[in-house]
DRENLOKE-808061 format. One line per field, with one value per atom (N, C-alpha, C, O, CB): residue number from 1; x, y, z. Coordinates in Angstrom, 3 decimals, decimal comma, always signed. Glycine has a CB too. Example, Ala and Ser with C-alpha at 12.3 -4.5 7.8 and 13.67 -1.06 7.14 Angstrom:
BEGIN
num = [1; 1; 1; 1; 1; 2; 2; 2; 2; 2] .
x = [+13,190; +12,300; +13,200; +14,236; +11,308; +12,850; +13,670; +12,900; +13,409; +14,084] .
y = [-5,690; -4,500; -3,300; -3,319; -4,473; -2,250; -1,060; +0,030; +1,138; -0,598] .
z = [+7,800; +7,800; +7,800; +8,465; +9,046; +7,080; +7,140; +7,870; +8,039; +5,725] .
//
This chain:
BEGIN
num = [1; 1; 1; 1; 1; 2; 2; 2; 2; 2; 3; 3; 3; 3; 3; 4; 4; 4; 4; 4; 5; 5; 5; 5; 5; 6; 6; 6; 6; 6; 7; 7; 7; 7; 7; 8; 8; 8; 8; 8; 9; 9; 9; 9; 9; 10; 10; 10; 10; 10; 11; 11; 11; 11; 11; 12; 12; 12; 12; 12; 13; 13; 13; 13; 13; 14; 14; 14; 14; 14; 15; 15; 15; 15; 15; 16; 16; 16; 16; 16; 17; 17; 17; 17; 17; 18; 18; 18; 18; 18; 19; 19; 19; 19; 19; 20; 20; 20; 20; 20; 21; 21; 21; 21; 21; 22; 22; 22; 22; 22; 23; 23; 23; 23; 23; 24; 24; 24; 24; 24; 25; 25; 25; 25; 25; 26; 26; 26; 26; 26; 27; 27; 27; 27; 27; 28; 28; 28; 28; 28; 29; 29; 29; 29; 29; 30; 30; 30; 30; 30; 31; 31; 31; 31; 31; 32; 32; 32; 32; 32; 33; 33; 33; 33; 33; 34; 34; 34; 34; 34; 35; 35; 35; 35; 35; 36; 36; 36; 36; 36; 37; 37; 37; 37; 37; 38; 38; 38; 38; 38; 39; 39; 39; 39; 39; 40; 40; 40; 40; 40; 41; 41; 41; 41; 41; 42; 42; 42; 42; 42; 43; 43; 43; 43; 43; 44; 44; 44; 44; 44; 45; 45; 45; 45; 45; 46; 46; 46; 46; 46; 47; 47; 47; 47; 47; 48; 48; 48; 48; 48; 49; 49; 49; 49; 49; 50; 50; 50; 50; 50; 51; 51; 51; 51; 51; 52; 52; 52; 52; 52; 53; 53; 53; 53; 53; 54; 54; 54; 54; 54; 55; 55; 55; 55; 55; 56; 56; 56; 56; 56; 57; 57; 57; 57; 57; 58; 58; 58; 58; 58; 59; 59; 59; 59; 59; 60; 60; 60; 60; 60; 61; 61; 61; 61; 61; 62; 62; 62; 62; 62; 63; 63; 63; 63; 63; 64; 64; 64; 64; 64; 65; 65; 65; 65; 65; 66; 66; 66; 66; 66; 67; 67; 67; 67; 67; 68; 68; 68; 68; 68; 69; 69; 69; 69; 69; 70; 70; 70; 70; 70; 71; 71; 71; 71; 71; 72; 72; 72; 72; 72; 73; 73; 73; 73; 73; 74; 74; 74; 74; 74; 75; 75; 75; 75; 75; 76; 76; 76; 76; 76; 77; 77; 77; 77; 77; 78; 78; 78; 78; 78; 79; 79; 79; 79; 79; 80; 80; 80; 80; 80; 81; 81; 81; 81; 81; 82; 82; 82; 82; 82; 83; 83; 83; 83; 83; 84; 84; 84; 84; 84; 85; 85; 85; 85; 85; 86; 86; 86; 86; 86; 87; 87; 87; 87; 87; 88; 88; 88; 88; 88; 89; 89; 89; 89; 89; 90; 90; 90; 90; 90; 91; 91; 91; 91; 91; 92; 92; 92; 92; 92; 93; 93; 93; 93; 93; 94; 94; 94; 94; 94; 95; 95; 95; 95; 95; 96; 96; 96; 96; 96; 97; 97; 97; 97; 97; 98; 98; 98; 98; 98; 99; 99; 99; 99; 99; 100; 100; 100; 100; 100; 101; 101; 101; 101; 101; 102; 102; 102; 102; 102; 103; 103; 103; 103; 103; 104; 104; 104; 104; 104; 105; 105; 105; 105; 105; 106; 106; 106; 106; 106; 107; 107; 107; 107; 107; 108; 108; 108; 108; 108; 109; 109; 109; 109; 109; 110; 110; 110; 110; 110; 111; 111; 111; 111; 111; 112; 112; 112; 112; 112; 113; 113; 113; 113; 113; 114; 114; 114; 114; 114] .
x = [+6,370; +7,576; +8,811; +9,791; +7,581; +8,753; +9,888; +10,158; +11,309; +9,620; +9,106; +9,242; +9,848; +10,724; +7,874; +9,384; +9,923; +11,390; +12,192; +9,110; +11,746; +13,141; +14,046; +15,188; +13,260; +13,541; +14,331; +14,558; +15,531; +13,628; +13,651; +13,790; +14,586; +14,592; +12,407; +15,254; +16,106; +15,317; +15,864; +17,176; +14,047; +13,228; +13,587; +13,976; +11,729; +13,444; +13,576; +12,199; +11,194; +14,096; +12,156; +10,898; +11,003; +11,930; +10,587; +10,032; +10,026; +8,663; +7,663; +10,402; +8,640; +7,389; +6,884; +7,664; +7,574; +5,592; +4,997; +4,206; +3,118; +4,084; +4,770; +4,132; +4,930; +5,186; +2,711; +5,316; +6,077; +5,229; +5,642; +7,391; +4,045; +3,134; +3,533; +4,445; +1,675; +2,849; +3,108; +2,894; +3,638; +2,198; +1,881; +1,570; +2,562; +2,561; +0,178; +3,407; +4,356; +5,309; +5,671; +5,154; +5,713; +6,589; +5,882; +6,509; +7,021; +4,594; +3,816; +3,797; +4,027; +2,382; +3,526; +3,511; +4,884; +4,985; +3,071; +5,924; +7,278; +7,628; +8,177; +8,302; +7,311; +7,611; +6,700; +7,174; +7,496; +5,408; +4,443; +4,715; +4,657; +3,023; +5,018; +5,265; +6,749; +7,137; +4,753; +7,571; +8,996; +9,670; +10,334; +9,198; +9,489; +9,984; +11,297; +11,795; +8,941; +11,851; +13,040; +14,143; +14,747; +13,574; +14,409; +15,507; +15,046; +15,861; +16,185; +13,757; +13,229; +13,008; +12,933; +11,921; +12,905; +12,673; +13,990; +14,964; +11,839; +14,000; +15,206; +15,153; +16,189; +15,408; +13,965; +13,784; +12,303; +11,472; +14,398; +11,974; +10,587; +10,358; +11,236; +10,273; +9,174; +8,767; +7,679; +6,713; +8,269; +7,837; +6,816; +6,944; +8,051; +6,971; +5,823; +5,868; +5,782; +5,644; +4,757; +5,860; +5,922; +7,374; +8,242; +5,398; +7,646; +9,036; +9,716; +10,943; +9,066; +8,945; +9,541; +10,147; +10,990; +8,489; +9,724; +10,225; +11,352; +12,133; +9,087; +11,434; +12,402; +13,829; +14,073; +12,080; +14,753; +16,184; +16,484; +17,463; +16,669; +15,609; +15,809; +15,738; +15,621; +14,744; +15,808; +15,773; +14,630; +14,357; +17,112; +13,971; +12,876; +13,453; +14,578; +12,011; +12,694; +13,170; +13,389; +14,163; +12,186; +12,729; +12,913; +14,082; +13,994; +11,626; +15,154; +16,310; +16,938; +17,655; +15,913; +16,680; +17,311; +17,104; +18,028; +18,802; +15,910; +15,597; +15,539; +14,891; +14,262; +16,210; +16,142; +14,751; +14,070; +17,206; +14,344; +13,031; +13,245; +13,943; +12,192; +12,631; +12,746; +11,375; +10,345; +13,391; +11,372; +10,119; +9,710; +10,501; +10,272; +8,485; +8,010; +8,775; +8,720; +6,523; +9,473; +10,306; +11,369; +11,808; +10,983; +11,765; +12,775; +12,305; +13,122; +13,129; +10,996; +10,449; +10,746; +10,822; +8,943; +10,912; +11,199; +12,598; +12,894; +11,050; +13,454; +14,851; +15,099; +16,220; +15,730; +14,083; +14,303; +13,404; +12,322; +14,066; +13,870; +13,104; +13,071; +13,809; +13,716; +12,205; +12,052; +11,859; +12,591; +13,280; +10,863; +10,617; +9,114; +8,298; +11,251; +8,788; +7,391; +7,264; +8,054; +6,865; +6,265; +6,027; +4,865; +3,764; +5,772; +5,101; +4,034; +3,312; +3,925; +4,593; +2,030; +1,263; +0,859; -0,078; +0,004; +1,576; +1,239; +0,072; -0,665; +2,449; -0,097; -1,225; -2,437; -2,984; -0,898; -2,844; -3,859; -5,183; -5,920; -4,095; -5,493; -6,753; -6,734; -7,769; -7,021; -5,549; -5,398; -5,019; -4,510; -4,340; -5,263; -4,901; -5,321; -4,488; -5,534; -6,603; -7,127; -6,507; -6,159; -8,643; -6,369; -5,783; -4,320; -3,887; -5,881; -3,578; -2,165; -2,037; -1,213; -1,471; -2,842; -2,776; -3,155; -2,575; -3,688; -4,117; -4,516; -3,416; -3,071; -5,825; -2,869; -1,847; -0,565; +0,088; -1,530; -0,204; +1,051; +0,835; +1,647; +1,847; -0,246; -0,587; +0,533; +0,779; -1,864; +1,214; +2,271; +3,463; +4,281; +2,735; +3,576; +4,671; +4,423; +5,370; +4,846; +3,176; +2,825; +3,203; +2,707; +1,307; +4,087; +4,551; +4,659; +4,062; +5,893; +5,427; +5,612; +6,499; +6,344; +6,206; +7,427; +8,329; +8,336; +9,276; +9,753; +7,310; +7,163; +5,693; +4,810; +7,673; +5,442; +4,055; +3,950; +4,864; +3,283; +2,814; +2,516; +1,985; +1,520; +1,508; +2,064; +1,495; +0,505; +0,885; +2,606; -0,769; -1,781; -1,809; -1,717; -3,189; -1,936; -1,941; -3,290; -3,487; -0,866; -4,210; -5,506; -6,580; -6,339; -5,504; -7,701; -8,193; -7,601; -7,718; -9,679; -6,958; -6,216; -4,964; -4,905; -7,093; -3,972; -2,708; -2,897; -3,339; -1,579; -2,552; -2,695; -1,478; -1,102; -4,016; -0,863; +0,235; -0,363; -1,087; +1,262; -0,053; -0,586; +0,550; +1,468; -1,260; +0,484; +1,425; +0,658; -0,511; +2,645; +1,297; +0,627; -0,143; -1,288; +1,646; +0,467; -0,188; -1,441; -2,408; +0,777; -1,459; -2,644; -3,773; -4,946; -2,302; -3,432; -4,441; -5,019; -6,229; -3,844; -4,165; -4,638; -5,582; -6,526; -3,464; -5,360; -6,249; -7,644; -8,642; -5,675; -7,712; -8,994; -9,786; -11,017; -8,782; -9,092; -9,796; -10,188; -10,907; -8,950; -9,741; -10,078; -11,393; -11,828; -8,993] .
y = [-14,988; -15,058; -15,005; -14,329; -16,353; -15,716; -15,698; -14,275; -13,841; -16,629; -13,552; -12,179; -11,276; -10,462; -11,630; -11,416; -10,619; -10,942; -10,040; -10,852; -12,221; -12,623; -12,052; -11,681; -14,165; -11,980; -11,387; -9,895; -9,319; -11,600; -9,278; -7,866; -7,712; -6,642; -7,212; -8,781; -8,806; -8,603; -8,123; -7,733; -8,967; -8,848; -9,944; -11,051; -8,914; -9,604; -10,572; -11,204; -10,499; -9,893; -12,516; -13,224; -13,967; -14,745; -14,213; -13,709; -14,402; -15,017; -14,616; -13,444; -15,976; -16,611; -15,928; -15,624; -18,141; -15,687; -15,110; -16,213; -16,587; -13,869; -16,717; -17,787; -19,072; -19,584; -18,021; -19,585; -20,825; -21,911; -22,567; -20,624; -22,080; -23,084; -24,478; -24,632; -22,772; -25,463; -26,842; -26,976; -27,684; -27,832; -26,298; -26,406; -25,657; -25,859; -25,885; -24,802; -24,055; -24,988; -24,715; -23,081; -26,070; -27,036; -27,629; -27,861; -28,164; -27,873; -28,394; -27,391; -27,760; -28,724; -26,125; -25,086; -24,946; -24,876; -23,740; -24,905; -24,734; -25,872; -25,642; -24,666; -27,087; -28,235; -28,311; -28,552; -29,512; -28,111; -28,232; -27,220; -27,553; -28,051; -25,963; -24,912; -24,778; -23,848; -23,592; -25,713; -25,739; -24,394; -23,802; -26,091; -23,936; -22,619; -22,662; -21,620; -21,937; -23,842; -23,970; -22,988; -22,372; -25,374; -22,838; -21,980; -20,567; -19,722; -22,598; -20,308; -18,985; -18,108; -16,885; -19,131; -18,728; -17,978; -17,577; -18,330; -18,806; -16,372; -15,883; -16,093; -16,295; -14,410; -16,047; -16,260; -16,403; -16,318; -15,094; -16,620; -16,746; -15,746; -15,525; -18,205; -15,143; -14,241; -14,928; -15,446; -12,865; -14,931; -15,477; -14,753; -14,587; -17,039; -14,323; -13,575; -14,445; -13,921; -12,585; -15,737; -16,626; -16,657; -17,182; -18,079; -16,093; -16,027; -17,388; -17,467; -15,371; -18,453; -19,796; -20,246; -21,143; -20,809; -19,632; -20,020; -19,109; -19,498; -20,007; -17,912; -16,926; -17,331; -18,028; -15,554; -16,870; -17,157; -18,646; -19,153; -16,649; -19,331; -20,751; -20,913; -19,932; -21,658; -22,140; -22,410; -23,361; -24,305; -22,992; -23,090; -23,944; -25,234; -25,254; -23,221; -26,293; -27,593; -27,635; -28,461; -28,668; -26,770; -26,718; -25,811; -24,592; -26,222; -26,394; -25,643; -24,747; -23,804; -24,812; -25,028; -24,292; -22,778; -22,009; -24,596; -22,352; -20,928; -20,299; -20,844; -20,715; -19,152; -18,488; -17,906; -17,485; -17,377; -17,891; -17,360; -16,103; -16,128; -18,425; -14,996; -13,706; -13,223; -13,730; -12,669; -12,243; -11,593; -10,633; -10,354; -10,834; -10,130; -9,187; -7,867; -7,101; -8,926; -7,586; -6,377; -6,379; -5,320; -6,272; -7,543; -7,664; -7,043; -6,583; -9,132; -7,028; -6,471; -4,979; -4,459; -6,708; -4,288; -2,851; -2,560; -1,429; -2,257; -3,571; -3,389; -3,659; -3,479; -4,287; -4,084; -4,501; -3,741; -3,277; -5,997; -3,628; -3,038; -4,029; -5,015; -1,676; -3,755; -4,633; -6,070; -6,973; -4,526; -6,262; -7,576; -7,860; -6,964; -7,664; -9,117; -9,550; -10,809; -11,743; -9,797; -10,824; -11,966; -12,801; -12,286; -11,509; -14,077; -15,008; -15,400; -15,949; -16,270; -15,128; -15,424; -16,893; -17,291; -14,511; -17,689; -19,102; -19,311; -20,290; -19,890; -18,408; -18,498; -17,860; -16,867; -17,790; -18,456; -17,865; -17,600; -16,700; -18,756; -18,352; -18,135; -16,812; -16,351; -19,295; -16,206; -14,916; -13,792; -12,758; -15,029; -13,982; -12,973; -11,566; -10,663; -13,322; -11,379; -10,036; -9,446; -8,266; -10,080; -10,252; -9,784; -9,368; -8,339; -10,884; -10,156; -9,849; -8,584; -7,721; -11,026; -8,464; -7,280; -6,014; -4,953; -7,451; -6,120; -4,965; -4,582; -3,408; -5,262; -5,579; -5,317; -4,749; -3,906; -6,595; -5,205; -4,795; -3,887; -3,869; -6,015; -3,147; -2,242; -1,247; -0,927; -1,494; -0,757; +0,236; -0,358; +0,389; +0,805; -1,670; -2,321; -2,308; -2,372; -3,769; -2,226; -2,298; -0,985; +0,081; -2,597; -1,076; +0,104; -0,168; -1,111; +0,565; +0,670; +0,490; -0,705; -1,327; +1,742; -1,023; -2,153; -3,144; -3,926; -1,648; -3,111; -4,076; -4,469; -3,682; -3,481; -5,664; -6,080; -7,556; -8,164; -5,775; -8,105; -9,499; -10,228; -9,617; -9,586; -11,533; -12,393; -13,314; -14,144; -13,205; -13,153; -14,070; -15,284; -15,146; -13,385; -16,474; -17,682; -18,396; -19,365; -18,631; -17,921; -18,594; -17,553; -16,677; -19,677; -17,569; -18,589; -18,490; -19,437; -18,498; -17,352; -17,264; -16,433; -15,670; -16,635; -16,584; -15,870; -14,404; -14,087; -16,518; -13,510; -12,072; -11,369; -11,617; -11,535; -10,485; -9,652; -8,377; -7,655; -9,334; -8,105; -6,927; -5,939; -6,197; -7,307; -4,816; -3,728; -2,425; -2,434; -3,797; -1,317; -0,026; +0,279; +0,729; +1,072; +0,043; +0,361; -0,476; +0,025; +0,153; -1,739; -2,566; -2,123; -2,233; -4,036; -1,628; -1,119; +0,185; +0,400; -0,918; +1,063; +2,340; +2,146; +2,921; +3,191; +1,134; +0,861; +0,486; +0,869; -0,265; -0,261; -0,704; +0,447; +0,413; -1,790; +1,472; +2,561; +3,673; +4,589; +3,122; +3,625; +4,678; +4,407; +5,190; +4,807] .
z = [-4,679; -3,858; -4,762; -4,448; -2,991; -5,877; -6,809; -7,291; -7,337; -8,016; -7,647; -8,135; -7,058; -7,351; -8,581; -5,817; -4,718; -4,464; -4,222; -3,446; -4,519; -4,298; -5,392; -5,120; -4,258; -6,632; -7,717; -7,472; -7,957; -9,076; -6,713; -6,348; -5,055; -4,446; -6,197; -4,643; -3,444; -2,146; -1,153; -3,554; -2,157; -0,949; +0,044; -0,328; -1,298; +1,305; +2,393; +2,575; +2,665; +3,736; +2,628; +2,833; +4,163; +4,387; +1,642; +5,038; +6,321; +6,571; +5,975; +7,463; +7,442; +7,837; +9,093; +9,996; +8,068; +9,155; +10,358; +11,044; +10,607; +10,022; +12,116; +12,880; +12,791; +11,701; +12,387; +13,934; +14,000; +14,645; +15,601; +14,783; +14,098; +14,645; +14,163; +13,352; +14,243; +14,666; +14,244; +12,743; +12,065; +15,008; +12,229; +10,800; +9,915; +8,700; +10,541; +10,483; +9,657; +8,910; +7,765; +10,522; +9,539; +8,857; +7,645; +6,611; +9,826; +7,766; +6,645; +5,499; +4,347; +7,087; +5,806; +4,773; +4,119; +2,894; +5,372; +4,919; +4,390; +3,437; +2,360; +5,537; +3,834; +2,979; +1,761; +0,651; +3,776; +1,950; +0,856; -0,253; -1,437; +1,384; +0,147; -0,834; -1,203; -1,910; -0,301; -0,719; -1,035; -0,716; -1,567; -2,514; +0,508; +0,923; +1,710; +2,135; +1,753; +1,903; +2,748; +2,378; +3,256; +2,667; +1,094; +0,647; +0,304; -0,065; -0,556; +0,421; +0,073; +1,305; +1,192; -0,691; +2,469; +3,708; +4,349; +4,331; +4,693; +4,919; +5,595; +7,103; +7,737; +5,296; +7,679; +9,115; +9,408; +8,503; +9,942; +10,668; +11,127; +12,250; +13,084; +11,605; +12,265; +13,344; +14,149; +13,588; +12,788; +15,459; +16,356; +17,690; +18,204; +16,535; +18,250; +19,506; +20,758; +21,863; +19,527; +20,603; +21,764; +22,241; +21,544; +21,415; +23,436; +23,926; +24,020; +23,965; +25,282; +24,161; +24,256; +22,928; +22,906; +24,710; +21,824; +20,501; +20,011; +19,143; +19,496; +20,559; +20,093; +20,459; +21,444; +20,679; +19,632; +19,799; +19,675; +20,222; +21,152; +18,937; +18,641; +17,135; +16,401; +19,365; +16,681; +15,255; +14,934; +15,674; +14,778; +13,815; +13,355; +12,800; +12,299; +12,283; +12,889; +12,424; +10,911; +10,427; +12,824; +10,165; +8,708; +8,369; +8,513; +8,002; +7,927; +7,448; +8,508; +8,173; +6,275; +9,766; +10,874; +10,775; +11,040; +10,912; +10,399; +10,293; +11,680; +12,574; +9,549; +11,877; +13,182; +13,422; +12,487; +13,280; +14,691; +15,075; +15,910; +16,924; +15,871; +15,466; +16,134; +16,599; +16,154; +15,199; +17,495; +17,887; +16,771; +15,871; +19,259; +16,828; +15,814; +15,858; +14,896; +15,999; +16,931; +17,006; +15,901; +15,453; +18,395; +15,480; +14,430; +13,114; +12,316; +14,212; +12,890; +11,652; +11,526; +10,413; +11,590; +12,643; +12,614; +12,078; +11,692; +14,011; +12,054; +11,662; +10,183; +9,708; +12,485; +9,449; +8,067; +7,093; +7,454; +7,930; +5,871; +4,775; +3,629; +3,618; +4,318; +2,664; +1,501; +1,962; +1,558; +0,562; +2,813; +3,401; +3,477; +3,692; +4,806; +3,294; +3,311; +4,148; +4,012; +1,876; +5,013; +5,879; +5,389; +5,191; +7,294; +5,192; +4,830; +6,105; +7,020; +4,084; +6,176; +7,393; +7,394; +6,702; +7,498; +8,177; +8,307; +9,263; +9,140; +8,783; +10,201; +11,136; +10,459; +10,939; +12,515; +9,330; +8,463; +9,164; +8,762; +7,292; +10,185; +10,907; +11,671; +12,150; +11,879; +11,781; +12,469; +11,503; +11,934; +13,569; +10,190; +9,181; +9,587; +9,654; +7,845; +9,855; +10,147; +11,403; +11,430; +10,298; +12,432; +13,690; +13,487; +14,005; +14,771; +12,745; +12,489; +11,654; +11,959; +11,778; +10,605; +9,752; +10,515; +10,285; +8,545; +11,411; +12,216; +13,207; +13,338; +12,967; +13,900; +14,918; +14,316; +14,930; +15,678; +13,122; +12,511; +11,303; +10,378; +12,102; +11,316; +10,224; +9,929; +8,766; +10,553; +10,962; +10,752; +10,002; +9,466; +12,095; +9,954; +9,236; +7,721; +6,937; +9,732; +7,320; +5,901; +5,220; +5,584; +5,716; +4,226; +3,507; +2,020; +1,501; +4,050; +1,344; -0,096; -0,426; -1,477; -0,700; +0,470; +0,209; +1,371; +1,518; -0,051; +2,177; +3,272; +3,363; +3,022; +4,636; +3,816; +3,957; +4,286; +4,843; +2,692; +3,926; +4,245; +3,024; +2,061; +5,391; +3,087; +2,067; +2,768; +3,593; +1,299; +2,428; +2,933; +2,015; +0,795; +3,016; +2,598; +1,773; +1,781; +1,048; +2,246; +2,604; +2,697; +2,956; +3,787; +3,816; +2,340; +1,407; +0,007; -0,771; +1,310; -0,341; -1,596; -1,338; -0,374; -2,744; -2,197; -2,020; -2,402; -3,507; -2,871; -1,461; -1,672; -1,082; +0,064; -1,033; -1,881; -1,400; -0,827; -1,513; -2,544; +0,444; +1,122; +1,339; +2,117; +2,477; +0,651; +0,879; +0,727; +0,341; -0,111; +1,022; +1,080; -0,214; -0,157; +1,352; -1,358; -2,624; -2,845; -3,421; -3,776; -2,405; -2,581; -1,646; -2,001; -2,338; -0,464; +0,461; -0,060; +0,016; +1,864; -0,590; -1,140; -2,309; -2,460; -1,575; -3,144; -4,277; -3,788; -4,397; -5,159; -2,693; -2,165; -1,555; -1,550; -1,130; -1,038; -0,375; -1,328; -0,928; +0,725; -2,574; -3,548; -4,219; -5,064; -4,598] .
//
């Protein structure tokens, strides 16, 4: 995350679950996150309790470049990556945090398929 931030990347959290506050605090992400994405309409256009981060729908991801989403809903890693596959590019992607930290972007996927 530090390396991406030095490259002026936008870092957002994917999922505003109850456990997201735990992840944000445990990994000291309060000042590193720019916003949160969650597709639950009841959470959108509100602010997360950690550092008052705004919560947007996944449609917001289409408006940004050089951005990576940390998947807090780790139990849904595969489902999220499949659903938002078109978002993964050379300068956009996701960060899986469980069971190990992995940066997912177009170049990392291409290496696996070669």
